[in-house]
C-alpha positions in Angstrom: 52.5 -17.3 50.1 54.6 -14.4 48.8 53.0 -14.7 45.4 49.5 -14.6 46.9 50.4 -11.4 48.9 51.6 -9.7 45.7 48.4 -10.7 43.8 46.3 -9.4 46.7 48.1 -6.1 46.7 47.6 -5.6 42.9 43.9 -6.5 43.2 43.4 -3.9 46.0 45.3 -1.3 44.1 43.2 -1.9 41.0 40.0 -1.7 43.1 41.1 1.6 44.7 42.1 3.0 41.3 38.7 2.1 39.7 36.8 3.7 42.6 38.8 6.9 42.3 36.7 10.1 41.7 39.6 11.7 39.7 38.1 13.0 36.4 40.1 12.3 33.4 40.1 14.6 30.4 37.6 13.5 27.7 39.2 12.8 24.4 37.7 14.0 21.1 34.6 12.1 19.9 34.4 11.0 16.3 31.0 12.1 14.9 29.5 13.4 18.1 26.0 13.8 16.6 25.8 10.0 16.4 27.5 9.4 19.8 25.2 11.9 21.6 21.8 11.5 20.0 19.4 14.4 20.3 16.2 13.6 22.2 13.1 14.8 20.2 9.5 14.4 21.3 6.9 13.4 18.7 5.3 16.3 16.9 7.9 18.7 18.4 8.5 21.7 16.2 11.8 21.4 14.3 12.4 25.1 13.6 15.1 25.2 16.3 17.0 22.5 14.4 16.9 24.5 11.2 18.3 27.5 13.0 21.2 25.4 14.2 21.9 24.3 10.6 20.5 20.8 11.1 18.4 19.7 8.2 15.9 17.2 9.4 12.4 16.8 7.9 11.3 13.5 9.6 11.2 11.8 6.2 12.8 8.4 5.8 15.8 8.0 3.5 14.7 7.3 -0.1 14.6 3.6 -0.7 13.8 2.8 2.9 11.6 -0.3 3.3 9.7 -0.9 6.5 10.4 -4.3 8.1 7.9 -6.9 6.8 6.8 -4.6 3.9 7.1 -5.5 0.2 9.8 -3.8 -1.9 8.6 -0.6 -3.6 7.2 -0.8 -7.1 10.1 -1.4 -9.5 8.8 1.1 -12.1 8.9 4.8 -11.5 6.3 7.3 -12.8 6.4 8.3 -16.4 7.3 11.8 -17.4 4.4 14.1 -18.6 3.3 12.9 -22.0 5.0 9.5 -21.8 3.5 6.1 -21.1 6.6 3.9 -21.2 6.4 2.5 -17.7 2.6 2.5 -17.7 2.7 0.1 -20.6 5.6 -1.9 -19.1 3.6 -2.3 -15.9 1.3 -4.8 -17.7 3.9 -7.5 -17.3 4.1 -7.1 -13.5 2.2 -9.7 -11.5 0.8 -9.3 -8.0 3.5 -10.4 -5.6 1.0 -11.3 -2.9 -0.3 -14.9 -2.7 -4.1 -15.3 -2.8 -5.7 -13.8 0.2 -7.5 -15.8 2.9 -10.9 -14.8 4.2 -9.7 -12.5 6.9 -7.2 -10.8 4.5 -9.9 -10.4 1.8 -12.2 -8.8 4.4 -9.4 -6.3 5.2 -8.8 -5.7 1.5 -12.5 -4.9 1.1 -12.4 -2.4 4.0 -9.4 -0.7 2.4 -11.2 -0.5 -0.9 -14.4 1.0 0.7 -12.4 3.5 2.7 -10.1 4.7 -0.1 -11.8 3.8 -3.4 -15.5 3.4 -2.7 -16.3 7.1 -2.6 -15.6 7.3 -6.4 -15.9 3.7 -7.8 -18.8 2.7 -5.5 -19.3 -0.2 -3.2 -20.3 -2.4 -6.2 -17.3 -1.2 -8.2 -19.7 0.2 -10.8 -18.4 3.8 -10.7 -21.5 5.0 -8.9 -20.0 6.2 -5.6 -21.2 9.0 -3.4 -19.3 11.6 -5.4 -21.2 10.7 -8.6 -24.5 9.3 -7.2 -26.1 8.6 -10.5 -25.4 12.1 -11.8 -26.8 13.8 -8.7 -23.5 14.0 -6.8 -21.0 16.8 -6.7 -18.8 15.1 -9.3 -20.3 15.6 -12.8 -18.4 12.8 -14.6 -18.9 9.1 -13.7 -15.8 7.5 -12.4 -14.4 4.3 -14.0 -16.8 1.3 -13.9 -14.4 -1.4 -12.7 -16.7 -4.3 -13.5 -18.8 -3.0 -16.4 -16.1 -1.5 -18.7 -14.0 -3.9 -20.6 -10.9 -1.7 -20.4 -10.9 -2.0 -16.6 -12.2 -5.5 -16.4 -9.3 -6.8 -18.4 -6.7 -4.4 -17.1 -3.5 -6.3 -15.9 -2.7 -6.2 -12.2 0.5 -4.3 -12.6 -1.0 -1.6 -14.7 -3.8 -1.2 -12.1 -1.2 -1.0 -9.4 0.7 1.7 -11.4 -2.4 3.8 -11.6 -3.1 3.5 -7.9 0.5 4.3 -7.0 1.2 7.3 -9.3 -2.3 8.3 -10.3 -3.9 8.2 -13.8 -6.2 10.6 -15.5 -8.5 12.3 -12.9 -7.4 9.9 -10.1 -4.5 11.0 -7.9 -1.9 8.9 -6.3 -2.8 6.8 -3.2 0.8 5.9 -2.3 0.6 8.0 0.8 -2.7 6.5 2.0 -2.0 2.9 1.3 1.3 0.9 1.8 2.7 -1.2 -1.0 1.2 -4.3 0.6 -2.2 -2.7 1.1 -2.3 -1.5 -2.5 -1.7 -5.0 -3.8 -4.4 -6.3 -1.4 -6.9 -3.9 -2.9 -5.9 -5.1 -6.4 -6.6 -8.7 -5.2 -10.0 -7.6 -4.0 -10.9 -5.8 -7.2 -9.8 -8.7 -9.4 -11.8 -11.1 -7.2 -14.9 -8.9 -7.6 -14.4 -8.6 -11.3 -14.1 -12.4 -11.6 -17.2 -12.9 -9.6 -19.1 -10.3 -11.7 -18.0 -11.9 -14.9 -19.0 -15.4 -13.7 -22.4 -14.1 -12.6 -23.0 -12.3 -15.9 -22.2 -15.5 -17.7 -24.6 -17.5 -15.6 -27.4 -15.0 -16.2 -26.8 -15.0 -19.9 -26.8 -18.8 -20.0 -30.0 -18.9 -18.0 -31.8 -16.5 -20.2 -30.8 -18.4 -23.3 -32.0 -21.7 -21.7 -35.4 -20.1 -20.7 -36.0 -18.4 -24.0 -35.2 -21.2 -26.5 -35.6 -24.9 -26.7 -33.0 -27.4 -27.8 -34.1 -26.8 -31.5 -33.7 -23.1 -31.1 -37.4 -22.4 -31.2 -39.0 -20.0 -28.7 -40.8 -21.7 -25.7 -44.1 -20.4 -24.6 -43.7 -19.8 -20.9 -47.3 -18.5 -20.3 -49.5 -20.5 -17.9 -52.0 -22.7 -19.7 -55.2 -23.8 -18.0 
């Protein structure tokens, strides 16, 4: 009984002490900027932070990868006048697996929004900017399905060009994420393969129609 009384007294004392409104002196905080985070609204001007000596530009730390996103391109941009990494990019394969129907549809949309204005909806280089020579851009953009150079361009080299820009084309790294750029490459390669297959069928059909088995020309005119 005596022990229970002692325990009860200690519990009551602890309860009264915890409810006390006596303010204790706060000790020094290590790295207070991390302990007391600053509340900033989206699109709030950051001039006041600069005046306080706080350097904050809303940009992620270099090398930051968004959750669920692919790792950045392993090759950096070449220095002016060099093509070391551009040539090395030929060996890099598309890390994305083949796209399903819905993903391919999204890849087509991304292409039309970002690439179609120059390269055209048919990938023939006749987009609105060129428009058969009547558009505001005087030089025809690259024909992705009609020029052998682009038809046979490796995936990695094509991705390098989209990421860092090449020739008259600027970089699209800020418009398209790493995953989206690889999706567009998938779409372009699929269209190139379909175009090559269609051209082969057309050529084979014209040869079959124009010549017989012995190689002699067949008269296809109607005979009464």
